[in-house]
Biopython code that builds the backbone (N, CA, C, O; Angstrom):
import numpy as np
from Bio.PDB.StructureBuilder import StructureBuilder

atoms = [
    (1, "MET", "N", (0.857, -1.177, 0.000)),
    (1, "MET", "CA", (0.000, 0.000, 0.000)),
    (1, "MET", "C", (0.903, 1.240, 0.000)),
    (1, "MET", "O", (1.779, 1.382, 0.853)),
    (2, "ASN", "N", (0.677, 2.126, -0.962)),
    (2, "ASN", "CA", (1.547, 3.293, -1.006)),
    (2, "ASN", "C", (1.015, 4.405, -0.090)),
    (2, "ASN", "O", (-0.077, 4.309, 0.470)),
    (3, "LYS", "N", (1.815, 5.448, 0.039)),
    (3, "LYS", "CA", (1.519, 6.502, 1.012)),
    (3, "LYS", "C", (0.256, 7.289, 0.647)),
    (3, "LYS", "O", (-0.499, 7.687, 1.534)),
    (4, "LYS", "N", (0.020, 7.517, -0.648)),
    (4, "LYS", "CA", (-1.172, 8.264, -1.064)),
    (4, "LYS", "C", (-2.445, 7.506, -0.714)),
    (4, "LYS", "O", (-3.419, 8.095, -0.244)),
    (5, "MET", "N", (-2.431, 6.225, -0.940)),
    (5, "MET", "CA", (-3.616, 5.420, -0.612)),
    (5, "MET", "C", (-3.830, 5.392, 0.903)),
    (5, "MET", "O", (-4.967, 5.390, 1.376)),
    (6, "LEU", "N", (-2.736, 5.372, 1.653)),
    (6, "LEU", "CA", (-2.838, 5.348, 3.108)),
    (6, "LEU", "C", (-3.452, 6.645, 3.633)),
    (6, "LEU", "O", (-4.218, 6.624, 4.597)),
    (7, "LYS", "N", (-3.117, 7.782, 2.995)),
    (7, "LYS", "CA", (-3.644, 9.066, 3.443)),
    (7, "LYS", "C", (-5.137, 9.217, 3.152)),
    (7, "LYS", "O", (-5.793, 10.054, 3.771)),
    (8, "ASN", "N", (-5.675, 8.450, 2.249)),
    (8, "ASN", "CA", (-7.082, 8.554, 1.895)),
    (8, "ASN", "C", (-8.000, 7.941, 2.953)),
    (8, "ASN", "O", (-9.202, 8.208, 2.954)),
    (9, "THR", "N", (-7.468, 7.147, 3.826)),
    (9, "THR", "CA", (-8.297, 6.538, 4.870)),
    (9, "THR", "C", (-8.117, 7.306, 6.172)),
    (9, "THR", "O", (-7.100, 7.963, 6.395)),
    (10, "LYS", "N", (-9.137, 7.203, 7.027)),
    (10, "LYS", "CA", (-9.078, 7.921, 8.306)),
    (10, "LYS", "C", (-7.944, 7.396, 9.176)),
    (10, "LYS", "O", (-7.213, 8.181, 9.780)),
    (11, "VAL", "N", (-7.792, 6.093, 9.246)),
    (11, "VAL", "CA", (-6.714, 5.488, 10.036)),
    (11, "VAL", "C", (-5.359, 5.882, 9.443)),
    (11, "VAL", "O", (-4.407, 6.152, 10.175)),
    (12, "GLY", "N", (-5.286, 5.910, 8.133)),
    (12, "GLY", "CA", (-4.038, 6.271, 7.465)),
    (12, "GLY", "C", (-3.623, 7.691, 7.775)),
    (12, "GLY", "O", (-2.442, 7.956, 7.995)),
    (13, "ARG", "N", (-4.591, 8.625, 7.795)),
    (13, "ARG", "CA", (-4.281, 10.012, 8.126)),
    (13, "ARG", "C", (-3.773, 10.134, 9.554)),
    (13, "ARG", "O", (-2.851, 10.903, 9.825)),
    (14, "VAL", "N", (-4.368, 9.381, 10.463)),
    (14, "VAL", "CA", (-3.917, 9.407, 11.863)),
    (14, "VAL", "C", (-2.491, 8.867, 11.966)),
    (14, "VAL", "O", (-1.653, 9.434, 12.667)),
    (15, "VAL", "N", (-2.227, 7.770, 11.264)),
    (15, "VAL", "CA", (-0.886, 7.179, 11.292)),
    (15, "VAL", "C", (0.132, 8.159, 10.704)),
    (15, "VAL", "O", (1.213, 8.342, 11.264)),
    (16, "CYS", "N", (-0.207, 8.777, 9.596)),
    (16, "CYS", "CA", (0.706, 9.743, 8.980)),
    (16, "CYS", "C", (0.954, 10.933, 9.905)),
    (16, "CYS", "O", (2.075, 11.434, 9.990)),
    (17, "ARG", "N", (-0.090, 11.381, 10.594)),
    (17, "ARG", "CA", (0.062, 12.488, 11.531)),
    (17, "ARG", "C", (0.957, 12.094, 12.705)),
    (17, "ARG", "O", (1.770, 12.901, 13.156)),
    (18, "LEU", "N", (0.818, 10.878, 13.201)),
    (18, "LEU", "CA", (1.635, 10.415, 14.317)),
    (18, "LEU", "C", (3.096, 10.226, 13.906)),
    (18, "LEU", "O", (4.011, 10.565, 14.656)),
    (19, "LEU", "N", (3.298, 9.688, 12.717)),
    (19, "LEU", "CA", (4.669, 9.464, 12.254)),
    (19, "LEU", "C", (5.339, 10.752, 11.802)),
    (19, "LEU", "O", (6.565, 10.861, 11.813)),
    (20, "GLY", "N", (4.537, 11.715, 11.410)),
    (20, "GLY", "CA", (5.072, 13.010, 11.011)),
    (20, "GLY", "C", (5.430, 13.069, 9.543)),
    (20, "GLY", "O", (5.715, 12.059, 8.899)),
    (21, "GLU", "N", (5.406, 14.270, 9.047)),
    (21, "GLU", "CA", (5.801, 14.517, 7.663)),
    (21, "GLU", "C", (7.262, 14.961, 7.659)),
    (21, "GLU", "O", (7.683, 15.728, 8.525)),
    (22, "GLU", "N", (8.018, 14.489, 6.704)),
    (22, "GLU", "CA", (9.431, 14.815, 6.658)),
    (22, "GLU", "C", (9.785, 15.831, 5.576)),
    (22, "GLU", "O", (10.947, 16.224, 5.475)),
    (23, "THR", "N", (8.834, 16.262, 4.774)),
    (23, "THR", "CA", (9.165, 17.198, 3.705)),
    (23, "THR", "C", (9.559, 18.551, 4.269)),
    (23, "THR", "O", (10.467, 19.187, 3.734)),
    (24, "GLY", "N", (8.924, 19.008, 5.308)),
    (24, "GLY", "CA", (9.278, 20.289, 5.921)),
    (24, "GLY", "C", (10.613, 20.229, 6.631)),
    (24, "GLY", "O", (11.324, 21.232, 6.686)),
    (25, "ALA", "N", (10.970, 19.081, 7.174)),
    (25, "ALA", "CA", (12.235, 18.938, 7.890)),
    (25, "ALA", "C", (13.418, 19.099, 6.949)),
    (25, "ALA", "O", (14.430, 19.698, 7.312)),
    (26, "THR", "N", (13.292, 18.570, 5.753)),
    (26, "THR", "CA", (14.379, 18.691, 4.784)),
    (26, "THR", "C", (14.594, 20.148, 4.405)),
    (26, "THR", "O", (15.734, 20.605, 4.324)),
    (27, "MET", "N", (13.525, 20.872, 4.176)),
    (27, "MET", "CA", (13.627, 22.281, 3.833)),
    (27, "MET", "C", (14.244, 23.064, 4.986)),
    (27, "MET", "O", (15.048, 23.969, 4.765)),
    (28, "MET", "N", (13.874, 22.720, 6.202)),
    (28, "MET", "CA", (14.406, 23.419, 7.368)),
    (28, "MET", "C", (15.904, 23.197, 7.488)),
    (28, "MET", "O", (16.627, 24.110, 7.887)),
    (29, "GLU", "N", (16.385, 22.014, 7.156)),
    (29, "GLU", "CA", (17.824, 21.745, 7.183)),
    (29, "GLU", "C", (18.554, 22.655, 6.204)),
    (29, "GLU", "O", (19.627, 23.170, 6.519)),
    (30, "TYR", "N", (17.982, 22.857, 5.022)),
    (30, "TYR", "CA", (18.605, 23.748, 4.055)),
    (30, "TYR", "C", (18.594, 25.191, 4.546)),
    (30, "TYR", "O", (19.556, 25.924, 4.316)),
    (31, "VAL", "N", (17.544, 25.604, 5.205)),
    (31, "VAL", "CA", (17.467, 26.965, 5.738)),
    (31, "VAL", "C", (18.535, 27.159, 6.811)),
    (31, "VAL", "O", (19.224, 28.179, 6.828)),
    (32, "ILE", "N", (18.670, 26.189, 7.699)),
    (32, "ILE", "CA", (19.684, 26.283, 8.753)),
    (32, "ILE", "C", (21.079, 26.338, 8.142)),
    (32, "ILE", "O", (21.921, 27.118, 8.589)),
    (33, "LEU", "N", (21.326, 25.530, 7.139)),
    (33, "LEU", "CA", (22.621, 25.529, 6.465)),
    (33, "LEU", "C", (22.898, 26.883, 5.812)),
    (33, "LEU", "O", (24.012, 27.399, 5.899)),
    (34, "ALA", "N", (21.893, 27.454, 5.161)),
    (34, "ALA", "CA", (22.055, 28.760, 4.516)),
    (34, "ALA", "C", (22.339, 29.854, 5.539)),
    (34, "ALA", "O", (23.162, 30.735, 5.290)),
    (35, "VAL", "N", (21.670, 29.807, 6.681)),
    (35, "VAL", "CA", (21.901, 30.805, 7.736)),
    (35, "VAL", "C", (23.313, 30.677, 8.296)),
    (35, "VAL", "O", (23.966, 31.685, 8.567)),
    (36, "MET", "N", (23.784, 29.456, 8.468)),
    (36, "MET", "CA", (25.138, 29.246, 8.984)),
    (36, "MET", "C", (26.191, 29.753, 7.990)),
    (36, "MET", "O", (27.191, 30.346, 8.393)),
    (37, "ILE", "N", (25.968, 29.522, 6.713)),
    (37, "ILE", "CA", (26.899, 30.018, 5.697)),
    (37, "ILE", "C", (26.891, 31.539, 5.670)),
    (37, "ILE", "O", (27.948, 32.164, 5.570)),
    (38, "ALA", "N", (25.712, 32.139, 5.756)),
    (38, "ALA", "CA", (25.615, 33.597, 5.758)),
    (38, "ALA", "C", (26.323, 34.190, 6.975)),
    (38, "ALA", "O", (26.986, 35.222, 6.869)),
    (39, "ALA", "N", (26.181, 33.539, 8.128)),
    (39, "ALA", "CA", (26.855, 34.024, 9.337)),
    (39, "ALA", "C", (28.368, 33.928, 9.188)),
    (39, "ALA", "O", (29.091, 34.829, 9.614)),
    (40, "ALA", "N", (28.854, 32.846, 8.588)),
    (40, "ALA", "CA", (30.294, 32.685, 8.388)),
    (40, "ALA", "C", (30.842, 33.731, 7.424)),
    (40, "ALA", "O", (31.922, 34.277, 7.650)),
    (41, "VAL", "N", (30.109, 34.014, 6.358)),
    (41, "VAL", "CA", (30.544, 35.017, 5.387)),
    (41, "VAL", "C", (30.552, 36.401, 6.034)),
    (41, "VAL", "O", (31.474, 37.184, 5.808)),
    (42, "THR", "N", (29.533, 36.707, 6.836)),
    (42, "THR", "CA", (29.470, 37.997, 7.518)),
    (42, "THR", "C", (30.621, 38.139, 8.508)),
    (42, "THR", "O", (31.261, 39.189, 8.566)),
    (43, "ALA", "N", (30.886, 37.100, 9.279)),
    (43, "ALA", "CA", (31.990, 37.153, 10.244)),
    (43, "ALA", "C", (33.325, 37.332, 9.532)),
    (43, "ALA", "O", (34.177, 38.087, 10.001)),
    (44, "ALA", "N", (33.518, 36.658, 8.419)),
    (44, "ALA", "CA", (34.765, 36.796, 7.667)),
    (44, "ALA", "C", (34.905, 38.207, 7.090)),
    (44, "ALA", "O", (35.997, 38.777, 7.086)),
    (45, "ALA", "N", (33.805, 38.758, 6.610)),
    (45, "ALA", "CA", (33.850, 40.117, 6.060)),
    (45, "ALA", "C", (34.179, 41.131, 7.141)),
    (45, "ALA", "O", (34.935, 42.073, 6.902)),
    (46, "ILE", "N", (33.617, 40.944, 8.330)),
    (46, "ILE", "CA", (33.910, 41.855, 9.438)),
    (46, "ILE", "C", (35.360, 41.691, 9.881)),
    (46, "ILE", "O", (36.061, 42.676, 10.111)),
    (47, "TYR", "N", (35.802, 40.446, 9.998)),
    (47, "TYR", "CA", (37.143, 40.174, 10.508)),
    (47, "TYR", "C", (38.229, 40.610, 9.526)),
    (47, "TYR", "O", (39.228, 41.201, 9.936)),
    (48, "PHE", "N", (38.045, 40.327, 8.240)),
    (48, "PHE", "CA", (39.066, 40.625, 7.244)),
    (48, "PHE", "C", (38.759, 41.876, 6.430)),
    (48, "PHE", "O", (39.469, 42.161, 5.465)),
    (49, "GLY", "N", (37.735, 42.621, 6.783)),
    (49, "GLY", "CA", (37.295, 43.761, 5.980)),
    (49, "GLY", "C", (38.353, 44.816, 5.756)),
    (49, "GLY", "O", (38.621, 45.193, 4.615)),
    (50, "ASN", "N", (38.963, 45.304, 6.834)),
    (50, "ASN", "CA", (39.957, 46.371, 6.693)),
    (50, "ASN", "C", (41.189, 45.889, 5.944)),
    (50, "ASN", "O", (41.753, 46.630, 5.138)),
    (51, "THR", "N", (41.604, 44.682, 6.195)),
    (51, "THR", "CA", (42.771, 44.144, 5.503)),
    (51, "THR", "C", (42.507, 44.039, 4.005)),
    (51, "THR", "O", (43.354, 44.414, 3.194)),
    (52, "ALA", "N", (41.347, 43.536, 3.644)),
    (52, "ALA", "CA", (41.011, 43.418, 2.222)),
    (52, "ALA", "C", (40.917, 44.793, 1.562)),
    (52, "ALA", "O", (41.375, 44.981, 0.436)),
    (53, "LYS", "N", (40.318, 45.750, 2.273)),
    (53, "LYS", "CA", (40.199, 47.106, 1.734)),
    (53, "LYS", "C", (41.575, 47.727, 1.515)),
    (53, "LYS", "O", (41.833, 48.340, 0.479)),
    (54, "ASN", "N", (42.451, 47.560, 2.499)),
    (54, "ASN", "CA", (43.802, 48.120, 2.363)),
    (54, "ASN", "C", (44.553, 47.471, 1.207)),
    (54, "ASN", "O", (45.248, 48.160, 0.460)),
    (55, "GLN", "N", (44.426, 46.180, 1.052)),
    (55, "GLN", "CA", (45.119, 45.497, -0.042)),
    (55, "GLN", "C", (44.587, 45.963, -1.396)),
    (55, "GLN", "O", (45.359, 46.103, -2.345)),
    (56, "MET", "N", (43.289, 46.203, -1.496)),
    (56, "MET", "CA", (42.719, 46.699, -2.762)),
    (56, "MET", "C", (43.197, 48.121, -3.045)),
    (56, "MET", "O", (43.469, 48.470, -4.194)),
    (57, "ASP", "N", (43.301, 48.947, -1.992)),
    (57, "ASP", "CA", (43.823, 50.301, -2.180)),
    (57, "ASP", "C", (45.266, 50.272, -2.671)),
    (57, "ASP", "O", (45.645, 51.037, -3.559)),
    (58, "ILE", "N", (46.063, 49.385, -2.088)),
    (58, "ILE", "CA", (47.466, 49.259, -2.487)),
    (58, "ILE", "C", (47.557, 48.794, -3.935)),
    (58, "ILE", "O", (48.330, 49.346, -4.719)),
    (59, "ALA", "N", (46.774, 47.786, -4.292)),
    (59, "ALA", "CA", (46.794, 47.279, -5.662)),
    (59, "ALA", "C", (46.334, 48.350, -6.644)),
    (59, "ALA", "O", (46.898, 48.484, -7.730)),
    (60, "GLY", "N", (45.316, 49.109, -6.268)),
    (60, "GLY", "CA", (44.828, 50.174, -7.141)),
    (60, "GLY", "C", (45.865, 51.265, -7.342)),
    (60, "GLY", "O", (46.041, 51.767, -8.452)),
    (61, "SER", "N", (46.550, 51.631, -6.269)),
    (61, "SER", "CA", (47.605, 52.646, -6.386)),
    (61, "SER", "C", (48.746, 52.142, -7.258)),
    (61, "SER", "O", (49.277, 52.891, -8.077)),
    (62, "ALA", "N", (49.125, 50.889, -7.090)),
    (62, "ALA", "CA", (50.225, 50.340, -7.885)),
    (62, "ALA", "C", (49.854, 50.252, -9.363)),
    (62, "ALA", "O", (50.698, 50.492, -10.226)),
    (63, "MET", "N", (48.602, 49.911, -9.665)),
    (63, "MET", "CA", (48.189, 49.782, -11.070)),
    (63, "MET", "C", (48.107, 51.129, -11.762)),
    (63, "MET", "O", (48.298, 51.208, -12.976)),
    (64, "THR", "N", (47.828, 52.192, -11.018)),
    (64, "THR", "CA", (47.749, 53.512, -11.646)),
    (64, "THR", "C", (49.101, 54.182, -11.728)),
    (64, "THR", "O", (49.206, 55.306, -12.219)),
    (65, "GLY", "N", (50.145, 53.510, -11.252)),
    (65, "GLY", "CA", (51.492, 54.054, -11.386)),
    (65, "GLY", "C", (51.952, 54.857, -10.184)),
    (65, "GLY", "O", (53.035, 55.441, -10.222)),
    (66, "LYS", "N", (51.180, 54.904, -9.138)),
    (66, "LYS", "CA", (51.560, 55.644, -7.934)),
    (66, "LYS", "C", (52.325, 54.701, -6.999)),
    (66, "LYS", "O", (51.805, 54.261, -5.973)),
    (67, "VAL", "N", (53.561, 54.405, -7.376)),
    (67, "VAL", "CA", (54.342, 53.415, -6.649)),
    (67, "VAL", "C", (54.674, 53.906, -5.241)),
    (67, "VAL", "O", (54.591, 53.141, -4.280)),
    (68, "ASP", "N", (55.048, 55.180, -5.116)),
    (68, "ASP", "CA", (55.391, 55.720, -3.797)),
    (68, "ASP", "C", (54.192, 55.680, -2.870)),
    (68, "ASP", "O", (54.313, 55.342, -1.693)),
    (69, "ASP", "N", (53.031, 56.030, -3.413)),
    (69, "ASP", "CA", (51.798, 56.016, -2.617)),
    (69, "ASP", "C", (51.459, 54.598, -2.166)),
    (69, "ASP", "O", (51.066, 54.385, -1.020)),
    (70, "SER", "N", (51.612, 53.631, -3.068)),
    (70, "SER", "CA", (51.286, 52.253, -2.709)),
    (70, "SER", "C", (52.282, 51.694, -1.699)),
    (70, "SER", "O", (51.905, 50.900, -0.838)),
    (71, "THR", "N", (53.538, 52.095, -1.790)),
    (71, "THR", "CA", (54.541, 51.655, -0.822)),
    (71, "THR", "C", (54.227, 52.215, 0.559)),
    (71, "THR", "O", (54.343, 51.507, 1.560)),
    (72, "THR", "N", (53.832, 53.477, 0.614)),
    (72, "THR", "CA", (53.471, 54.098, 1.889)),
    (72, "THR", "C", (52.251, 53.413, 2.494)),
    (72, "THR", "O", (52.226, 53.115, 3.689)),
    (73, "LYS", "N", (51.240, 53.166, 1.661)),
    (73, "LYS", "CA", (50.033, 52.491, 2.147)),
    (73, "LYS", "C", (50.339, 51.080, 2.637)),
    (73, "LYS", "O", (49.772, 50.623, 3.629)),
    (74, "ALA", "N", (51.245, 50.392, 1.932)),
    (74, "ALA", "CA", (51.599, 49.029, 2.340)),
    (74, "ALA", "C", (52.285, 49.047, 3.692)),
    (74, "ALA", "O", (52.020, 48.186, 4.531)),
    (75, "GLY", "N", (53.162, 50.012, 3.915)),
    (75, "GLY", "CA", (53.835, 50.121, 5.213)),
    (75, "GLY", "C", (52.860, 50.404, 6.334)),
    (75, "GLY", "O", (52.937, 49.795, 7.401)),
    (76, "LYS", "N", (51.938, 51.332, 6.095)),
    (76, "LYS", "CA", (50.939, 51.658, 7.125)),
    (76, "LYS", "C", (50.025, 50.466, 7.391)),
    (76, "LYS", "O", (49.662, 50.195, 8.536)),
    (77, "SER", "N", (49.662, 49.765, 6.338)),
    (77, "SER", "CA", (48.794, 48.598, 6.491)),
    (77, "SER", "C", (49.479, 47.520, 7.326)),
    (77, "SER", "O", (48.854, 46.896, 8.183)),
    (78, "GLN", "N", (50.759, 47.311, 7.070)),
    (78, "GLN", "CA", (51.481, 46.296, 7.836)),
    (78, "GLN", "C", (51.609, 46.709, 9.293)),
    (78, "GLN", "O", (51.490, 45.867, 10.184)),
    (79, "GLU", "N", (51.852, 47.998, 9.552)),
    (79, "GLU", "CA", (51.924, 48.475, 10.935)),
    (79, "GLU", "C", (50.597, 48.253, 11.657)),
    (79, "GLU", "O", (50.572, 47.800, 12.801)),
    (80, "ASN", "N", (49.499, 48.574, 10.981)),
    (80, "ASN", "CA", (48.177, 48.373, 11.585)),
    (80, "ASN", "C", (47.910, 46.901, 11.865)),
    (80, "ASN", "O", (47.362, 46.556, 12.912)),
    (81, "GLN", "N", (48.295, 46.035, 10.935)),
    (81, "GLN", "CA", (48.097, 44.596, 11.131)),
    (81, "GLN", "C", (48.918, 44.090, 12.310)),
    (81, "GLN", "O", (48.444, 43.256, 13.082)),
    (82, "GLU", "N", (50.139, 44.585, 12.455)),
    (82, "GLU", "CA", (50.980, 44.170, 13.583)),
    (82, "GLU", "C", (50.380, 44.633, 14.908)),
    (82, "GLU", "O", (50.391, 43.887, 15.887)),
    (83, "LYS", "N", (49.854, 45.862, 14.945)),
    (83, "LYS", "CA", (49.223, 46.367, 16.169)),
    (83, "LYS", "C", (47.998, 45.536, 16.541)),
    (83, "LYS", "O", (47.796, 45.194, 17.706)),
    (84, "GLU", "N", (47.190, 45.220, 15.544)),
    (84, "GLU", "CA", (46.002, 44.408, 15.799)),
    (84, "GLU", "C", (46.374, 43.000, 16.259)),
    (84, "GLU", "O", (45.699, 42.422, 17.110)),
    (85, "ALA", "N", (47.446, 42.454, 15.698)),
    (85, "ALA", "CA", (47.894, 41.124, 16.104)),
    (85, "ALA", "C", (48.374, 41.136, 17.550)),
    (85, "ALA", "O", (48.117, 40.194, 18.300)),
    (86, "ILE", "N", (49.064, 42.190, 17.939)),
    (86, "ILE", "CA", (49.531, 42.309, 19.321)),
    (86, "ILE", "C", (48.342, 42.430, 20.270)),
    (86, "ILE", "O", (48.327, 41.804, 21.330)),
    (87, "LYS", "N", (47.346, 43.232, 19.895)),
    (87, "LYS", "CA", (46.139, 43.360, 20.726)),
    (87, "LYS", "C", (45.432, 42.017, 20.886)),
    (87, "LYS", "O", (45.023, 41.643, 21.985)),
    (88, "ALA", "N", (45.298, 41.304, 19.781)),
    (88, "ALA", "CA", (44.619, 40.003, 19.830)),
    (88, "ALA", "C", (45.403, 39.008, 20.673)),
    (88, "ALA", "O", (44.819, 38.233, 21.430)),
    (89, "HIS", "N", (46.715, 39.029, 20.543)),
    (89, "HIS", "CA", (47.550, 38.113, 21.319)),
    (89, "HIS", "C", (47.456, 38.424, 22.815)),
    (89, "HIS", "O", (47.366, 37.514, 23.639)),
    (90, "THR", "N", (47.477, 39.709, 23.156)),
    (90, "THR", "CA", (47.359, 40.119, 24.556)),
    (90, "THR", "C", (46.007, 39.712, 25.128)),
    (90, "THR", "O", (45.926, 39.212, 26.250)),
    (91, "ALA", "N", (44.956, 39.926, 24.359)),
    (91, "ALA", "CA", (43.615, 39.548, 24.815)),
    (91, "ALA", "C", (43.508, 38.048, 25.006)),
    (91, "ALA", "O", (42.884, 37.581, 25.959)),
    (92, "ALA", "N", (44.118, 37.286, 24.099)),
    (92, "ALA", "CA", (44.076, 35.830, 24.213)),
    (92, "ALA", "C", (44.836, 35.352, 25.442)),
    (92, "ALA", "O", (44.406, 34.415, 26.115)),
    (93, "GLN", "N", (45.962, 35.990, 25.738)),
    (93, "GLN", "CA", (46.729, 35.623, 26.934)),
    (93, "GLN", "C", (45.940, 35.936, 28.200)),
    (93, "GLN", "O", (45.918, 35.132, 29.131)),
    (94, "LYS", "N", (45.297, 37.093, 28.241)),
    (94, "LYS", "CA", (44.491, 37.451, 29.414)),
    (94, "LYS", "C", (43.349, 36.467, 29.598)),
    (94, "LYS", "O", (43.029, 36.067, 30.717)),
    (95, "PHE", "N", (42.740, 36.085, 28.484)),
    (95, "PHE", "CA", (41.626, 35.154, 28.565)),
    (95, "PHE", "C", (42.089, 33.779, 29.032)),
    (95, "PHE", "O", (41.426, 33.139, 29.849)),
    (96, "SER", "N", (43.235, 33.323, 28.507)),
    (96, "SER", "CA", (43.699, 31.981, 28.871)),
    (96, "SER", "C", (44.158, 31.906, 30.318)),
    (96, "SER", "O", (44.016, 30.863, 30.957)),
    (97, "THR", "N", (44.707, 32.997, 30.843)),
    (97, "THR", "CA", (45.132, 32.984, 32.245)),
    (97, "THR", "C", (43.985, 33.314, 33.182)),
    (97, "THR", "O", (44.053, 33.017, 34.375)),
    (98, "GLY", "N", (42.941, 33.920, 32.661)),
    (98, "GLY", "CA", (41.777, 34.248, 33.472)),
    (98, "GLY", "C", (41.930, 35.523, 34.272)),
    (98, "GLY", "O", (41.086, 35.812, 35.120)),
    (99, "THR", "N", (42.984, 36.303, 34.031)),
    (99, "THR", "CA", (43.186, 37.524, 34.813)),
    (99, "THR", "C", (42.088, 38.541, 34.551)),
    (99, "THR", "O", (41.606, 39.195, 35.476)),
    (100, "GLU", "N", (41.698, 38.674, 33.309)),
    (100, "GLU", "CA", (40.652, 39.648, 32.968)),
    (100, "GLU", "C", (39.316, 39.221, 33.565)),
    (100, "GLU", "O", (38.559, 40.058, 34.057)),
    (101, "LEU", "N", (39.025, 37.927, 33.524)),
    (101, "LEU", "CA", (37.751, 37.441, 34.026)),
    (101, "LEU", "C", (37.662, 37.602, 35.539)),
    (101, "LEU", "O", (36.620, 38.003, 36.056)),
    (102, "THR", "N", (38.742, 37.293, 36.256)),
    (102, "THR", "CA", (38.693, 37.416, 37.715)),
    (102, "THR", "C", (38.623, 38.875, 38.132)),
    (102, "THR", "O", (37.977, 39.204, 39.126)),
    (103, "ARG", "N", (39.279, 39.749, 37.387)),
    (103, "ARG", "CA", (39.232, 41.162, 37.711)),
    (103, "ARG", "C", (37.810, 41.694, 37.533)),
    (103, "ARG", "O", (37.321, 42.455, 38.368)),
    (104, "GLU", "N", (37.137, 41.287, 36.424)),
    (104, "GLU", "CA", (35.769, 41.729, 36.191)),
    (104, "GLU", "C", (34.818, 41.145, 37.226)),
    (104, "GLU", "O", (33.888, 41.823, 37.663)),
    (105, "ALA", "N", (35.040, 39.900, 37.621)),
    (105, "ALA", "CA", (34.170, 39.266, 38.614)),
    (105, "ALA", "C", (34.322, 39.954, 39.966)),
    (105, "ALA", "O", (33.340, 40.106, 40.692)),
    (106, "GLY", "N", (35.533, 40.370, 40.313)),
    (106, "GLY", "CA", (35.760, 41.067, 41.571)),
    (106, "GLY", "C", (35.128, 42.439, 41.585)),
    (106, "GLY", "O", (34.705, 42.922, 42.635)),
    (107, "ALA", "N", (35.060, 43.081, 40.409)),
    (107, "ALA", "CA", (34.481, 44.417, 40.333)),
    (107, "ALA", "C", (32.968, 44.382, 40.469)),
    (107, "ALA", "O", (32.372, 45.365, 40.909)),
    (108, "THR", "N", (32.338, 43.283, 40.106)),
    (108, "THR", "CA", (30.886, 43.209, 40.175)),
    (108, "THR", "C", (30.381, 42.854, 41.555)),
    (108, "THR", "O", (29.192, 43.017, 41.830)),
    (109, "LYS", "N", (31.253, 42.369, 42.438)),
    (109, "LYS", "CA", (30.813, 41.969, 43.787)),
    (109, "LYS", "C", (30.536, 43.149, 44.658)),
    (109, "LYS", "O", (30.158, 42.984, 45.818)),
]
sb = StructureBuilder()
sb.init_structure("model")
sb.init_model(0)
sb.init_chain("A")
sb.init_seg("    ")
for serial, (resi, resn, name, xyz) in enumerate(atoms, 1):
    if name == "N":
        sb.init_residue(resn, " ", resi, " ")
    sb.init_atom(name, np.array(xyz, "f"), 0.0, 1.0, " ", f" {name:<3s}", serial, name[0])
structure = sb.get_structure()
């Protein structure tokens, strides 16, 4: 007995309702997957946004023949990246040792 014939009977409809329909579940899985991909793309754009922008500015300056300008921009971009890396490293060390967390917990008491 196929599923369509089963749905035509009262008992069949009850059984189908109890067992549940799976067509909506498949669509929901795709929606969840799409949301996760969108979140990852957004996080990457936020995280790498300034670096990508600076690299495009440098490439644009170099292509238009402004070599001195692109060299200056590249130096500034590298300095900014080094500063951000130091900040991130310091924050990671504070987090791993728990000094920042204990200090904040003590301030809230």
